[in-house]
C-alpha positions in Angstrom: 147.6 0.5 67.4 149.7 3.2 65.8 151.1 3.5 62.3 148.7 2.8 59.5 146.1 1.3 61.9 145.9 4.6 63.8 144.5 6.6 60.8 141.0 4.9 60.7 140.6 6.1 64.3 141.5 9.6 63.3 138.8 9.3 60.7 136.3 8.1 63.4 137.3 11.2 65.4 136.9 13.5 62.4 133.3 12.5 61.5 131.5 14.3 64.4 133.6 17.5 63.9 132.7 18.0 60.3 129.1 19.2 60.9 130.2 21.6 63.7 133.0 23.0 61.5 130.8 23.6 58.5 127.9 25.0 60.5 130.0 28.1 61.3 129.8 29.1 57.6 126.1 28.4 56.9 122.8 30.2 57.3 121.4 29.7 60.8 118.7 27.1 59.9 121.3 24.9 58.1 123.8 25.6 60.9 121.2 24.4 63.5 120.5 21.2 61.5 124.3 20.5 61.2 124.8 21.1 65.0 122.0 18.6 65.7 123.7 16.1 63.4 127.0 16.7 65.1 125.5 16.0 68.5 124.1 12.7 67.3 127.4 11.8 65.8 129.1 12.7 69.1 126.9 10.2 70.9 127.9 7.6 68.3 131.6 8.4 68.3 132.4 6.7 71.6 130.6 3.5 70.5 132.4 3.6 67.1 135.8 3.8 68.8 135.0 0.8 71.0 133.9 -1.1 67.8 137.2 0.0 66.1 139.4 -1.2 68.9 137.7 -4.5 69.2 137.8 -4.9 65.4 141.5 -4.1 65.4 142.4 -6.9 67.8 139.9 -9.4 66.4 140.7 -8.9 62.7 143.4 -6.2 62.4 140.8 -4.3 60.2 139.0 -1.1 61.2 136.2 0.1 58.9 134.9 3.5 59.8 131.4 3.0 58.2 131.0 -0.4 59.9 132.0 1.1 63.3 129.4 3.9 63.0 126.8 1.4 61.8 127.4 -0.7 64.9 127.2 2.3 67.1 124.0 3.4 65.3 122.4 0.1 66.3 123.0 1.0 69.9 122.3 4.7 69.6 119.5 4.8 72.2 121.6 3.0 74.8 124.7 5.2 74.1 122.6 8.4 74.3 120.7 7.1 77.4 123.8 6.2 79.3 125.5 9.5 78.4 122.5 11.5 79.6 122.4 9.5 82.9 126.1 9.9 83.6 126.1 13.6 82.7 123.1 14.4 84.9 124.6 12.4 87.8 128.0 14.2 87.5 126.3 17.6 87.2 124.3 16.8 90.4 127.5 15.8 92.2 129.2 19.1 91.0 126.3 21.1 92.6 127.1 19.3 95.8 130.7 20.6 95.6 129.5 23.6 97.5 129.1 21.5 100.6 132.2 19.3 99.7 130.2 16.1 99.5 130.2 16.3 95.7 134.0 16.3 95.3 134.6 12.6 96.2 131.2 11.6 94.7 132.0 13.2 91.4 135.2 11.3 91.0 133.7 8.1 92.4 130.9 8.1 89.8 133.2 9.1 87.0 135.5 6.1 87.6 132.9 3.4 88.3 130.9 4.3 85.2 133.9 4.8 83.0 133.4 1.7 80.9 129.6 1.9 80.4 130.0 2.5 76.6 132.2 -0.6 76.3 129.6 -2.7 78.1 127.0 -1.4 75.6 129.0 -2.0 72.5 130.8 -5.3 73.5 128.4 -7.0 75.7 125.1 -5.6 74.4 123.9 -4.1 77.7 121.2 -1.5 78.1 122.0 1.9 79.7 121.3 0.9 83.3 122.8 -2.5 83.0 125.9 -1.0 81.4 126.4 1.2 84.4 126.1 -1.8 86.7 128.5 -3.8 84.6 131.1 -1.0 84.6 130.8 -0.7 88.3 131.4 -4.5 88.7 134.5 -4.3 86.5 136.0 -1.4 88.5 135.2 -2.9 91.9 138.4 -3.6 93.8 140.6 -1.7 91.3 139.1 1.8 91.7 142.4 3.5 92.6 144.2 1.8 89.8 141.6 2.9 87.2 141.6 6.4 88.8 145.4 6.6 88.5 145.4 5.5 84.9 142.7 8.2 84.2 144.8 10.9 85.8 147.8 10.0 83.6 145.6 10.1 80.5 144.1 13.5 81.5 147.5 15.0 82.0 148.9 13.6 78.8 145.9 14.7 76.7 145.9 18.1 78.4 149.5 18.6 77.5 149.1 17.5 73.9 145.9 19.7 73.5 147.5 22.8 74.9 150.6 22.3 72.7 148.4 22.2 69.7 145.8 24.8 70.7 148.4 27.6 71.4 149.6 27.6 67.7 145.9 27.5 66.6 145.1 30.5 68.7 148.1 32.4 67.3 147.2 31.5 63.8 143.6 32.5 64.5 144.5 36.1 65.1 145.6 36.5 61.5 143.2 34.0 59.9 140.2 32.8 61.9 139.4 30.1 59.3 143.0 28.7 59.4 143.0 28.8 63.2 139.7 26.9 63.3 141.1 24.3 61.0 144.2 23.8 63.1 142.1 23.7 66.3 139.9 21.0 64.8 142.9 19.1 63.5 144.5 19.0 67.0 141.2 17.8 68.5 140.8 15.1 65.9 144.3 13.8 66.4 144.2 13.8 70.3 140.7 12.3 70.7 141.6 8.7 69.6 144.3 8.5 72.3 141.6 8.9 75.0 139.0 6.5 73.4 141.5 3.8 72.5 143.1 4.0 75.9 139.8 3.6 77.7 138.8 0.5 75.7 142.2 -1.0 76.3 141.9 -0.6 80.1 138.4 -2.2 79.8 140.0 -5.2 78.0 142.8 -5.3 80.6 140.2 -5.5 83.4 138.4 -8.3 81.7 141.6 -10.2 81.1 142.7 -9.8 84.7 139.3 -10.6 86.3 137.6 -12.9 83.9 140.4 -14.5 81.9 139.1 -12.9 78.7 141.0 -14.2 75.7 141.5 -13.2 72.0 139.5 -16.3 71.1 136.6 -15.0 73.2 136.9 -11.6 71.5 
């Protein structure tokens, strides 16, 4: 997944960042339009990464435009499942005050972790995708949670290591600092998205005997 084949994933990660970056140097009506475009592209980004990983293993070829086109065909499902998950997680965070929300937050985060994969690979709708993800995680919750913790720690370390130089550079040149900050985010994001889809594939192989031929 690394080497030459990693760079298309970097490009997939870059696409949603471009409108946000440009918007900082535009009149506010244009900036608002670019921000809205960036939000839509952010919804599509996760689906595009899933398509890219599956395409890599099926054909060893990752086409950025094809990945976003495939995600666009599922845009309402991707947006819908994102909204449902975010609202549920926000509700559980509110319950943190009485401690109930702490386990609930992490429980929901893990069981719904592969909803986007269910949408892109299996053609599920938003609600069905949540149920499908829950079925895959059932019986392996702690394993998936542990893998997630490792990913979070690794990504946090890489991000901090890159953002500190970006902040230092930003003191003397805000534009250069912003560019470095964006570059770090673009390079780190694929690790998360690729890793998540690989865990999804691993669960299907272990539980359902999923094969490359089926892929």
